[in-house]
PyMOL CGO cylinders between C-alpha atoms (Angstrom):
from pymol import cmd
from pymol.cgo import CYLINDER

trace = [
    CYLINDER, -107.53, -147.18, 27.53, -111.22, -146.43, 27.14, 0.3, 1, 1, 1, 1, 1, 1,
    CYLINDER, -111.22, -146.43, 27.14, -111.84, -150.16, 26.86, 0.3, 1, 1, 1, 1, 1, 1,
    CYLINDER, -111.84, -150.16, 26.86, -110.18, -150.77, 30.21, 0.3, 1, 1, 1, 1, 1, 1,
    CYLINDER, -110.18, -150.77, 30.21, -112.63, -148.39, 31.88, 0.3, 1, 1, 1, 1, 1, 1,
    CYLINDER, -112.63, -148.39, 31.88, -115.46, -150.33, 30.26, 0.3, 1, 1, 1, 1, 1, 1,
    CYLINDER, -115.46, -150.33, 30.26, -113.89, -153.54, 31.59, 0.3, 1, 1, 1, 1, 1, 1,
    CYLINDER, -113.89, -153.54, 31.59, -113.78, -151.97, 35.07, 0.3, 1, 1, 1, 1, 1, 1,
    CYLINDER, -113.78, -151.97, 35.07, -117.45, -151.04, 34.62, 0.3, 1, 1, 1, 1, 1, 1,
    CYLINDER, -117.45, -151.04, 34.62, -118.24, -154.64, 33.73, 0.3, 1, 1, 1, 1, 1, 1,
    CYLINDER, -118.24, -154.64, 33.73, -116.52, -156.04, 36.83, 0.3, 1, 1, 1, 1, 1, 1,
    CYLINDER, -116.52, -156.04, 36.83, -117.96, -153.46, 39.19, 0.3, 1, 1, 1, 1, 1, 1,
    CYLINDER, -117.96, -153.46, 39.19, -121.35, -154.30, 37.67, 0.3, 1, 1, 1, 1, 1, 1,
    CYLINDER, -121.35, -154.30, 37.67, -120.77, -157.97, 38.46, 0.3, 1, 1, 1, 1, 1, 1,
    CYLINDER, -120.77, -157.97, 38.46, -119.90, -157.03, 42.04, 0.3, 1, 1, 1, 1, 1, 1,
    CYLINDER, -119.90, -157.03, 42.04, -123.04, -154.87, 42.19, 0.3, 1, 1, 1, 1, 1, 1,
    CYLINDER, -123.04, -154.87, 42.19, -125.21, -157.84, 41.29, 0.3, 1, 1, 1, 1, 1, 1,
    CYLINDER, -125.21, -157.84, 41.29, -123.42, -160.11, 43.76, 0.3, 1, 1, 1, 1, 1, 1,
    CYLINDER, -123.42, -160.11, 43.76, -123.72, -157.61, 46.61, 0.3, 1, 1, 1, 1, 1, 1,
    CYLINDER, -123.72, -157.61, 46.61, -127.39, -157.11, 45.82, 0.3, 1, 1, 1, 1, 1, 1,
    CYLINDER, -127.39, -157.11, 45.82, -127.98, -160.88, 45.75, 0.3, 1, 1, 1, 1, 1, 1,
    CYLINDER, -127.98, -160.88, 45.75, -126.16, -161.16, 49.08, 0.3, 1, 1, 1, 1, 1, 1,
    CYLINDER, -126.16, -161.16, 49.08, -128.51, -158.55, 50.62, 0.3, 1, 1, 1, 1, 1, 1,
    CYLINDER, -128.51, -158.55, 50.62, -125.72, -155.99, 51.01, 0.3, 1, 1, 1, 1, 1, 1,
    CYLINDER, -125.72, -155.99, 51.01, -127.71, -153.10, 49.60, 0.3, 1, 1, 1, 1, 1, 1,
    CYLINDER, -127.71, -153.10, 49.60, -125.41, -150.22, 50.65, 0.3, 1, 1, 1, 1, 1, 1,
    CYLINDER, -125.41, -150.22, 50.65, -122.38, -151.88, 49.08, 0.3, 1, 1, 1, 1, 1, 1,
    CYLINDER, -122.38, -151.88, 49.08, -124.41, -152.62, 45.95, 0.3, 1, 1, 1, 1, 1, 1,
    CYLINDER, -124.41, -152.62, 45.95, -125.26, -148.91, 45.63, 0.3, 1, 1, 1, 1, 1, 1,
    CYLINDER, -125.26, -148.91, 45.63, -121.61, -147.97, 46.08, 0.3, 1, 1, 1, 1, 1, 1,
    CYLINDER, -121.61, -147.97, 46.08, -120.54, -150.34, 43.32, 0.3, 1, 1, 1, 1, 1, 1,
    CYLINDER, -120.54, -150.34, 43.32, -123.43, -149.23, 41.12, 0.3, 1, 1, 1, 1, 1, 1,
    CYLINDER, -123.43, -149.23, 41.12, -122.13, -145.66, 41.38, 0.3, 1, 1, 1, 1, 1, 1,
    CYLINDER, -122.13, -145.66, 41.38, -118.64, -146.86, 40.41, 0.3, 1, 1, 1, 1, 1, 1,
    CYLINDER, -118.64, -146.86, 40.41, -120.10, -148.80, 37.48, 0.3, 1, 1, 1, 1, 1, 1,
    CYLINDER, -120.10, -148.80, 37.48, -121.89, -145.71, 36.19, 0.3, 1, 1, 1, 1, 1, 1,
    CYLINDER, -121.89, -145.71, 36.19, -118.73, -143.64, 36.62, 0.3, 1, 1, 1, 1, 1, 1,
    CYLINDER, -118.73, -143.64, 36.62, -116.50, -146.13, 34.78, 0.3, 1, 1, 1, 1, 1, 1,
    CYLINDER, -116.50, -146.13, 34.78, -119.03, -146.66, 32.02, 0.3, 1, 1, 1, 1, 1, 1,
    CYLINDER, -119.03, -146.66, 32.02, -119.48, -142.93, 31.52, 0.3, 1, 1, 1, 1, 1, 1,
    CYLINDER, -119.48, -142.93, 31.52, -115.75, -142.26, 31.42, 0.3, 1, 1, 1, 1, 1, 1,
    CYLINDER, -115.75, -142.26, 31.42, -115.21, -145.25, 29.13, 0.3, 1, 1, 1, 1, 1, 1,
    CYLINDER, -115.21, -145.25, 29.13, -117.24, -143.62, 26.38, 0.3, 1, 1, 1, 1, 1, 1,
    CYLINDER, -117.24, -143.62, 26.38, -115.68, -140.14, 26.57, 0.3, 1, 1, 1, 1, 1, 1,
    CYLINDER, -115.68, -140.14, 26.57, -112.74, -141.01, 24.27, 0.3, 1, 1, 1, 1, 1, 1,
    CYLINDER, -112.74, -141.01, 24.27, -110.26, -138.91, 26.21, 0.3, 1, 1, 1, 1, 1, 1,
    CYLINDER, -110.26, -138.91, 26.21, -106.51, -138.90, 25.71, 0.3, 1, 1, 1, 1, 1, 1,
    CYLINDER, -106.51, -138.90, 25.71, -104.38, -141.61, 27.28, 0.3, 1, 1, 1, 1, 1, 1,
    CYLINDER, -104.38, -141.61, 27.28, -102.86, -139.10, 29.68, 0.3, 1, 1, 1, 1, 1, 1,
    CYLINDER, -102.86, -139.10, 29.68, -106.29, -137.97, 30.89, 0.3, 1, 1, 1, 1, 1, 1,
    CYLINDER, -106.29, -137.97, 30.89, -107.37, -141.57, 31.46, 0.3, 1, 1, 1, 1, 1, 1,
    CYLINDER, -107.37, -141.57, 31.46, -104.26, -142.13, 33.57, 0.3, 1, 1, 1, 1, 1, 1,
    CYLINDER, -104.26, -142.13, 33.57, -104.97, -138.97, 35.57, 0.3, 1, 1, 1, 1, 1, 1,
    CYLINDER, -104.97, -138.97, 35.57, -108.55, -140.08, 36.17, 0.3, 1, 1, 1, 1, 1, 1,
    CYLINDER, -108.55, -140.08, 36.17, -107.43, -143.54, 37.27, 0.3, 1, 1, 1, 1, 1, 1,
    CYLINDER, -107.43, -143.54, 37.27, -104.82, -142.05, 39.59, 0.3, 1, 1, 1, 1, 1, 1,
    CYLINDER, -104.82, -142.05, 39.59, -107.42, -139.75, 41.13, 0.3, 1, 1, 1, 1, 1, 1,
    CYLINDER, -107.42, -139.75, 41.13, -109.82, -142.69, 41.53, 0.3, 1, 1, 1, 1, 1, 1,
    CYLINDER, -109.82, -142.69, 41.53, -107.14, -144.77, 43.26, 0.3, 1, 1, 1, 1, 1, 1,
    CYLINDER, -107.14, -144.77, 43.26, -106.24, -141.89, 45.58, 0.3, 1, 1, 1, 1, 1, 1,
    CYLINDER, -106.24, -141.89, 45.58, -109.87, -141.33, 46.61, 0.3, 1, 1, 1, 1, 1, 1,
    CYLINDER, -109.87, -141.33, 46.61, -110.38, -145.06, 47.10, 0.3, 1, 1, 1, 1, 1, 1,
    CYLINDER, -110.38, -145.06, 47.10, -107.28, -145.57, 49.24, 0.3, 1, 1, 1, 1, 1, 1,
    CYLINDER, -107.28, -145.57, 49.24, -108.00, -142.53, 51.42, 0.3, 1, 1, 1, 1, 1, 1,
    CYLINDER, -108.00, -142.53, 51.42, -111.62, -143.62, 51.87, 0.3, 1, 1, 1, 1, 1, 1,
    CYLINDER, -111.62, -143.62, 51.87, -110.73, -147.23, 52.59, 0.3, 1, 1, 1, 1, 1, 1,
    CYLINDER, -110.73, -147.23, 52.59, -108.06, -146.25, 55.09, 0.3, 1, 1, 1, 1, 1, 1,
    CYLINDER, -108.06, -146.25, 55.09, -110.47, -143.91, 56.88, 0.3, 1, 1, 1, 1, 1, 1,
    CYLINDER, -110.47, -143.91, 56.88, -113.17, -146.58, 56.93, 0.3, 1, 1, 1, 1, 1, 1,
    CYLINDER, -113.17, -146.58, 56.93, -110.92, -149.36, 58.16, 0.3, 1, 1, 1, 1, 1, 1,
    CYLINDER, -110.92, -149.36, 58.16, -109.37, -147.21, 60.90, 0.3, 1, 1, 1, 1, 1, 1,
    CYLINDER, -109.37, -147.21, 60.90, -112.32, -145.23, 62.22, 0.3, 1, 1, 1, 1, 1, 1,
    CYLINDER, -112.32, -145.23, 62.22, -115.62, -146.82, 61.18, 0.3, 1, 1, 1, 1, 1, 1,
    CYLINDER, -115.62, -146.82, 61.18, -115.20, -150.59, 60.76, 0.3, 1, 1, 1, 1, 1, 1,
    CYLINDER, -115.20, -150.59, 60.76, -116.16, -152.61, 63.83, 0.3, 1, 1, 1, 1, 1, 1,
    CYLINDER, -116.16, -152.61, 63.83, -113.54, -155.18, 64.71, 0.3, 1, 1, 1, 1, 1, 1,
    CYLINDER, -113.54, -155.18, 64.71, -114.69, -158.78, 64.63, 0.3, 1, 1, 1, 1, 1, 1,
    CYLINDER, -114.69, -158.78, 64.63, -117.07, -159.63, 61.84, 0.3, 1, 1, 1, 1, 1, 1,
    CYLINDER, -117.07, -159.63, 61.84, -120.30, -161.41, 62.65, 0.3, 1, 1, 1, 1, 1, 1,
    CYLINDER, -120.30, -161.41, 62.65, -123.64, -160.78, 64.19, 0.3, 1, 1, 1, 1, 1, 1,
]
cmd.load_cgo(trace, "trace")
């Protein structure tokens, strides 16, 4: 399970680089924070149950944050 968190760190790192290259600096910082979190947790060697609890908490925070953002902050109609 620790390897899967390192895999998540790898992919969020890839997204960080892509967002940075696309001049989306705020999103790059957000994904950089996720990369650091996943990489740090990946090397803690916790129990399988604790990894599942951490992933469930991460998913809960993400879904609540994304729902709040998409309902109250996001401007409808993308473009300049």
